[in-house]
C-alpha positions in Angstrom: 329.2 -67.7 197.3 327.4 -64.5 198.2 323.9 -65.5 197.0 323.2 -67.6 200.1 319.9 -67.0 202.0 320.7 -66.6 205.7 317.8 -66.2 208.1 317.5 -65.6 211.8 313.9 -66.1 213.2 312.5 -65.7 216.7 309.3 -67.4 217.5 307.6 -66.4 220.8 305.6 -69.4 221.9 302.7 -69.3 224.4 304.1 -71.1 227.5 301.1 -73.4 227.5 302.3 -74.9 224.2 306.2 -74.7 224.4 306.8 -78.4 225.1 304.7 -79.7 222.2 306.1 -77.0 219.9 309.7 -78.1 220.8 308.9 -81.7 220.0 307.7 -80.9 216.5 310.5 -78.2 216.0 313.2 -80.9 216.7 311.5 -83.4 214.4 311.2 -80.7 211.6 314.9 -79.7 212.1 315.9 -83.3 211.6 314.2 -83.3 208.2 315.6 -79.9 207.3 319.2 -80.9 208.0 318.9 -83.6 205.3 317.9 -81.0 202.6 320.5 -80.7 199.9 320.6 -76.9 199.9 320.7 -76.5 203.7 324.2 -75.6 204.8 323.3 -74.9 208.5 320.2 -75.1 210.6 320.4 -74.4 214.3 317.4 -74.5 216.7 317.9 -72.7 220.0 316.0 -71.2 222.9 316.7 -67.9 224.5 318.2 -68.3 228.0 316.4 -65.2 229.3 313.1 -66.1 227.5 312.8 -69.9 227.4 309.5 -69.7 225.5 311.3 -68.0 222.5 312.7 -70.4 219.9 315.4 -68.9 217.7 316.2 -70.5 214.3 319.4 -69.7 212.4 319.6 -71.1 208.9 321.8 -70.9 205.8 320.7 -72.1 202.4 322.9 -72.2 199.3 320.6 -70.1 197.2 317.2 -68.5 196.9 316.1 -71.6 194.9 317.0 -74.0 197.6 315.4 -71.7 200.2 312.2 -71.5 198.2 312.2 -75.3 197.8 312.6 -75.7 201.5 309.6 -73.6 202.2 307.4 -75.8 200.0 308.2 -79.0 201.9 305.3 -80.7 203.7 307.2 -80.9 207.1 307.9 -77.1 207.0 304.3 -76.3 206.1 303.0 -78.7 208.9 305.3 -77.0 211.4 304.1 -73.5 210.6 300.4 -74.6 210.5 301.0 -76.2 213.9 302.1 -72.8 215.3 298.7 -71.3 214.6 297.2 -70.2 217.9 300.4 -71.0 219.8 302.4 -67.8 219.1 302.2 -64.8 221.4 303.6 -62.5 218.8 304.3 -62.5 215.1 307.5 -64.2 214.1 310.5 -61.9 213.9 312.5 -62.9 210.8 315.7 -61.2 209.8 317.5 -61.9 206.5 321.2 -61.6 206.7 324.0 -61.1 204.2 327.4 -62.8 204.4 330.3 -60.4 204.1 
């Protein structure tokens, strides 16, 4: 299927908050992996920038991606990031070929 939503997001976290953000990020990932429309969700850290979290995700459709964004655990995670980022998130939308 070519109508998948594929995202790659980089979140630059203030080093003072990285440990607490990682705990909630892992907890949130565990919920996301149970979502019916989530084909893949990988949570990573950059080796050269350990305070940068990278998220690669694949959703089956725009509808499942939009549904994902409305879940309480996703909203709680993004609200938790307020004041903890050192730059705006860099989100790239990708297309499968």
